[in-house]
TORLOSE-924680 format. One record per residue: x, y, z of N, C-alpha, C in turn. Coordinates in steps of 0.05 Angstrom, whole numbers. Each point is the difference from the previous one (the first is absolute). Layout:
<node n_x="X" n_y="Y" n_z="Z" ca_x="X" ca_y="Y" ca_z="Z" c_x="X" c_y="Y" c_z="Z"/>
...
END
This chain:
<node n_x="162" n_y="-329" n_z="-114" ca_x="-21" ca_y="-14" ca_z="-13" c_x="5" c_y="-2" c_z="-30"/>
<node n_x="-1" n_y="-23" n_z="-11" ca_x="5" ca_y="-4" ca_z="-29" c_x="26" c_y="13" c_z="-9"/>
<node n_x="21" n_y="-2" n_z="15" ca_x="27" ca_y="11" ca_z="-6" c_x="0" c_y="30" c_z="0"/>
<node n_x="-18" n_y="13" n_z="14" ca_x="-1" ca_y="29" ca_z="3" c_x="-1" c_y="8" c_z="29"/>
<node n_x="9" n_y="23" n_z="6" ca_x="-1" ca_y="12" ca_z="27" c_x="-19" c_y="24" c_z="-2"/>
<node n_x="-18" n_y="2" n_z="20" ca_x="-19" ca_y="22" ca_z="1" c_x="6" c_y="17" c_z="24"/>
<node n_x="3" n_y="26" n_z="-4" ca_x="8" ca_y="18" ca_z="22" c_x="-21" c_y="23" c_z="1"/>
<node n_x="-7" n_y="9" n_z="24" ca_x="-18" ca_y="22" ca_z="3" c_x="14" c_y="24" c_z="12"/>
<node n_x="-11" n_y="23" n_z="-5" ca_x="11" ca_y="25" ca_z="11" c_x="-19" c_y="23" c_z="-6"/>
<node n_x="10" n_y="24" n_z="4" ca_x="-16" ca_y="24" ca_z="-4" c_x="13" c_y="16" c_z="-23"/>
<node n_x="-17" n_y="10" n_z="-17" ca_x="9" ca_y="19" ca_z="-21" c_x="-12" c_y="27" c_z="7"/>
<node n_x="18" n_y="19" n_z="5" ca_x="-9" ca_y="27" ca_z="7" c_x="-8" c_y="14" c_z="-26"/>
<node n_x="-23" n_y="-8" n_z="-10" ca_x="-11" ca_y="12" ca_z="-24" c_x="-8" c_y="29" c_z="6"/>
<node n_x="4" n_y="18" n_z="-18" ca_x="-7" ca_y="28" ca_z="6" c_x="-28" c_y="3" c_z="11"/>
<node n_x="-2" n_y="10" n_z="24" ca_x="-26" ca_y="4" ca_z="12" c_x="-7" c_y="-19" c_z="23"/>
<node n_x="9" n_y="-25" n_z="-3" ca_x="-5" ca_y="-20" ca_z="21" c_x="17" c_y="-24" c_z="-3"/>
<node n_x="2" n_y="-16" n_z="22" ca_x="14" ca_y="-25" ca_z="-2" c_x="-19" c_y="-20" c_z="-12"/>
<node n_x="12" n_y="-20" n_z="-15" ca_x="-16" ca_y="-22" ca_z="-10" c_x="16" c_y="-26" c_z="3"/>
<node n_x="-14" n_y="-22" n_z="-1" ca_x="12" ca_y="-26" ca_z="3" c_x="16" c_y="-6" c_z="-26"/>
<node n_x="24" n_y="-11" n_z="4" ca_x="17" ca_y="-9" ca_z="-23" c_x="6" c_y="-29" c_z="4"/>
<node n_x="-6" n_y="-16" n_z="-20" ca_x="6" ca_y="-29" ca_z="0" c_x="18" c_y="-6" c_z="-23"/>
<node n_x="23" n_y="-11" n_z="6" ca_x="20" ca_y="-5" ca_z="-21" c_x="2" c_y="-30" c_z="-5"/>
<node n_x="3" n_y="-8" n_z="-25" ca_x="5" ca_y="-27" ca_z="-8" c_x="29" c_y="-1" c_z="-10"/>
<node n_x="17" n_y="-16" n_z="13" ca_x="28" ca_y="-1" ca_z="-6" c_x="9" c_y="-29" c_z="-7"/>
<node n_x="21" n_y="-2" n_z="-17" ca_x="12" ca_y="-26" ca_z="-4" c_x="16" c_y="-7" c_z="25"/>
<node n_x="8" n_y="-25" n_z="3" ca_x="15" ca_y="-7" ca_z="24" c_x="27" c_y="13" c_z="2"/>
<node n_x="10" n_y="11" n_z="-23" ca_x="25" ca_y="16" ca_z="1" c_x="-6" c_y="30" c_z="1"/>
<node n_x="-25" n_y="7" n_z="9" ca_x="-9" ca_y="27" ca_z="6" c_x="-3" c_y="19" c_z="-24"/>
<node n_x="-6" n_y="-11" n_z="-23" ca_x="-6" ca_y="17" ca_z="-23" c_x="-30" c_y="5" c_z="0"/>
<node n_x="-8" n_y="25" n_z="-5" ca_x="-28" ca_y="8" ca_z="0" c_x="-14" c_y="-12" c_z="-24"/>
<node n_x="-22" n_y="-14" n_z="5" ca_x="-16" ca_y="-11" ca_z="-22" c_x="-25" c_y="17" c_z="-4"/>
<node n_x="-13" n_y="7" n_z="22" ca_x="-25" ca_y="16" ca_z="-2" c_x="-5" c_y="14" c_z="26"/>
<node n_x="-17" n_y="20" n_z="-1" ca_x="-8" ca_y="14" ca_z="24" c_x="-30" c_y="6" c_z="-1"/>
<node n_x="-12" n_y="0" n_z="23" ca_x="-29" ca_y="5" ca_z="2" c_x="-4" c_y="20" c_z="23"/>
<node n_x="-18" n_y="19" n_z="-5" ca_x="-6" ca_y="20" ca_z="21" c_x="-30" c_y="-3" c_z="8"/>
<node n_x="-4" n_y="6" n_z="25" ca_x="-28" ca_y="-1" ca_z="10" c_x="-3" c_y="24" c_z="18"/>
<node n_x="-20" n_y="16" n_z="-5" ca_x="-4" ca_y="25" ca_z="14" c_x="-29" c_y="1" c_z="10"/>
<node n_x="-6" n_y="-11" n_z="24" ca_x="-28" ca_y="-1" ca_z="8" c_x="-12" c_y="27" c_z="9"/>
<node n_x="17" n_y="20" n_z="4" ca_x="-11" ca_y="26" ca_z="8" c_x="19" c_y="22" c_z="-10"/>
<node n_x="-9" n_y="25" n_z="1" ca_x="18" ca_y="22" ca_z="-8" c_x="18" c_y="9" c_z="24"/>
<node n_x="2" n_y="-17" n_z="20" ca_x="16" ca_y="7" ca_z="24" c_x="24" c_y="-19" c_z="1"/>
<node n_x="13" n_y="-1" n_z="23" ca_x="24" ca_y="-17" ca_z="3" c_x="-8" c_y="-29" c_z="4"/>
<node n_x="6" n_y="-16" n_z="-20" ca_x="-7" ca_y="-29" ca_z="1" c_x="25" c_y="-16" c_z="1"/>
<node n_x="0" n_y="-23" n_z="14" ca_x="24" ca_y="-16" ca_z="2" c_x="-7" c_y="-30" c_z="2"/>
<node n_x="15" n_y="-17" n_z="-14" ca_x="-4" ca_y="-29" ca_z="4" c_x="16" c_y="-9" c_z="25"/>
<node n_x="-10" n_y="-20" n_z="13" ca_x="13" ca_y="-10" ca_z="25" c_x="8" c_y="-29" c_z="-3"/>
<node n_x="-13" n_y="-16" n_z="-16" ca_x="6" ca_y="-28" ca_z="-1" c_x="-5" c_y="-12" c_z="-28"/>
<node n_x="15" n_y="-20" n_z="-6" ca_x="-3" ca_y="-14" ca_z="-25" c_x="1" c_y="-30" c_z="5"/>
<node n_x="-17" n_y="-16" n_z="-13" ca_x="-1" ca_y="-29" ca_z="4" c_x="-8" c_y="-13" c_z="-26"/>
<node n_x="4" n_y="-26" n_z="-1" ca_x="-9" ca_y="-15" ca_z="-24" c_x="-10" c_y="-27" c_z="8"/>
<node n_x="-19" n_y="-10" n_z="-15" ca_x="-10" ca_y="-27" ca_z="4" c_x="9" c_y="-18" c_z="-23"/>
<node n_x="20" n_y="9" n_z="-15" ca_x="13" ca_y="-12" ca_z="-23" c_x="-17" c_y="2" c_z="-25"/>
<node n_x="-23" n_y="13" n_z="2" ca_x="-17" ca_y="5" ca_z="-23" c_x="-3" c_y="30" c_z="-4"/>
<node n_x="-5" n_y="15" n_z="22" ca_x="-3" ca_y="29" ca_z="0" c_x="19" c_y="13" c_z="19"/>
<node n_x="3" n_y="26" n_z="-3" ca_x="15" ca_y="16" ca_z="18" c_x="-20" c_y="18" c_z="14"/>
<node n_x="3" n_y="2" n_z="27" ca_x="-18" ca_y="17" ca_z="16" c_x="16" c_y="22" c_z="13"/>
<node n_x="-9" n_y="25" n_z="-3" ca_x="14" ca_y="23" ca_z="12" c_x="-21" c_y="14" c_z="18"/>
<node n_x="8" n_y="5" n_z="25" ca_x="-17" ca_y="14" ca_z="19" c_x="13" c_y="25" c_z="9"/>
<node n_x="-17" n_y="20" n_z="5" ca_x="11" ca_y="26" ca_z="9" c_x="-23" c_y="19" c_z="6"/>
<node n_x="6" n_y="25" n_z="1" ca_x="-21" ca_y="20" ca_z="8" c_x="1" c_y="25" c_z="-17"/>
<node n_x="-21" n_y="15" n_z="3" ca_x="-1" ca_y="27" ca_z="-10" c_x="-5" c_y="18" c_z="24"/>
<node n_x="12" n_y="23" n_z="0" ca_x="-4" ca_y="19" ca_z="22" c_x="-20" c_y="21" c_z="-8"/>
<node n_x="-25" n_y="-7" n_z="3" ca_x="-20" ca_y="20" ca_z="-7" c_x="3" c_y="23" c_z="20"/>
<node n_x="-11" n_y="23" n_z="-7" ca_x="5" ca_y="24" ca_z="16" c_x="-8" c_y="-2" c_z="30"/>
<node n_x="14" n_y="15" n_z="16" ca_x="-8" ca_y="1" ca_z="28" c_x="-25" c_y="17" c_z="4"/>
<node n_x="-15" n_y="-7" n_z="20" ca_x="-24" ca_y="15" ca_z="7" c_x="3" c_y="11" c_z="28"/>
<node n_x="-5" n_y="25" n_z="4" ca_x="1" ca_y="11" ca_z="27" c_x="-22" c_y="-12" c_z="17"/>
<node n_x="7" n_y="-10" n_z="23" ca_x="-20" ca_y="-13" ca_z="18" c_x="-9" c_y="19" c_z="21"/>
<node n_x="17" n_y="18" n_z="9" ca_x="-7" ca_y="20" ca_z="21" c_x="25" c_y="8" c_z="15"/>
<node n_x="-4" n_y="17" n_z="19" ca_x="23" ca_y="9" ca_z="15" c_x="-6" c_y="-1" c_z="30"/>
<node n_x="21" n_y="-4" n_z="16" ca_x="-2" ca_y="1" ca_z="29" c_x="23" c_y="18" c_z="9"/>
<node n_x="-8" n_y="23" n_z="11" ca_x="20" ca_y="20" ca_z="10" c_x="20" c_y="6" c_z="-22"/>
<node n_x="-9" n_y="7" n_z="-24" ca_x="16" ca_y="8" ca_z="-23" c_x="18" c_y="-22" c_z="-11"/>
<node n_x="-6" n_y="-25" n_z="7" ca_x="14" ca_y="-23" ca_z="-12" c_x="-20" c_y="-13" c_z="-19"/>
<node n_x="6" n_y="1" n_z="-26" ca_x="-18" ca_y="-12" ca_z="-19" c_x="4" c_y="-30" c_z="-3"/>
<node n_x="-22" n_y="-14" n_z="-4" ca_x="1" ca_y="-28" ca_z="-5" c_x="-8" c_y="-5" c_z="-29"/>
<node n_x="14" n_y="-17" n_z="-13" ca_x="-5" ca_y="-6" ca_z="-28" c_x="-4" c_y="-30" c_z="-4"/>
<node n_x="-16" n_y="-7" n_z="-19" ca_x="-5" ca_y="-28" ca_z="-8" c_x="9" c_y="-3" c_z="-29"/>
<node n_x="19" n_y="-18" n_z="-5" ca_x="8" ca_y="-6" ca_z="-27" c_x="-18" c_y="-23" c_z="-10"/>
<node n_x="-12" n_y="4" n_z="-23" ca_x="-18" ca_y="-19" ca_z="-12" c_x="16" c_y="-19" c_z="-18"/>
<node n_x="17" n_y="-17" n_z="13" ca_x="17" ca_y="-18" ca_z="-15" c_x="-17" c_y="-23" c_z="-11"/>
<node n_x="4" n_y="-6" n_z="-25" ca_x="-14" ca_y="-22" ca_z="-13" c_x="21" c_y="-22" c_z="-8"/>
<node n_x="-5" n_y="-25" n_z="7" ca_x="18" ca_y="-21" ca_z="-7" c_x="-9" c_y="-13" c_z="-25"/>
<node n_x="19" n_y="-9" n_z="-17" ca_x="-6" ca_y="-12" ca_z="-26" c_x="16" c_y="-25" c_z="-3"/>
<node n_x="-11" n_y="-19" n_z="-15" ca_x="13" ca_y="-24" ca_z="-8" c_x="-6" c_y="-4" c_z="-29"/>
<node n_x="22" n_y="-2" n_z="-16" ca_x="-4" ca_y="-4" ca_z="-29" c_x="12" c_y="-27" c_z="-8"/>
<node n_x="-13" n_y="-13" n_z="-20" ca_x="10" ca_y="-25" ca_z="-11" c_x="9" c_y="5" c_z="-28"/>
<node n_x="25" n_y="-10" n_z="-6" ca_x="12" ca_y="4" ca_z="-26" c_x="7" c_y="-27" c_z="-12"/>
<node n_x="-9" n_y="-3" n_z="-25" ca_x="8" ca_y="-24" ca_z="-15" c_x="28" c_y="6" c_z="-12"/>
<node n_x="21" n_y="-15" n_z="8" ca_x="27" ca_y="6" ca_z="-10" c_x="2" c_y="-2" c_z="-30"/>
<node n_x="-17" n_y="-16" n_z="-13" ca_x="1" ca_y="-2" ca_z="-29" c_x="-10" c_y="25" c_z="-14"/>
<node n_x="-15" n_y="17" n_z="14" ca_x="-10" ca_y="25" ca_z="-12" c_x="14" c_y="24" c_z="11"/>
<node n_x="23" n_y="-4" n_z="13" ca_x="15" ca_y="21" ca_z="13" c_x="15" c_y="15" c_z="-22"/>
<node n_x="-8" n_y="25" n_z="-5" ca_x="14" ca_y="16" ca_z="-21" c_x="7" c_y="27" c_z="11"/>
END
C-alpha cells in the first residue's frame, strides 16, 4: 500500500507476547514499527488487510485460563480468549 509493505508478527516482549506490525519499503528496509498489547498475556495477530485507506489487523489476547471443574481427576479449563481488530492510518504509522 502506497509503496510500502506491512508485515505482522509477535514480539516476545519481556513478560508477554505482543503484536508487532512492521512498515517496510519494497526493498525490505524498516521504516517504522508499531506494537499493540491488548493484555498482559500471550497476544498474537492473525490477519492483516487494507481497504487502500486504512490497515486492519486482527488477532487475539490469551486471557488467563479458568478452572471449570474436574471429572475423575481430569481438570477442564476455559481460556477467555478475546479477539481484537485495530484500524491503523498508514500516514500516522510511527
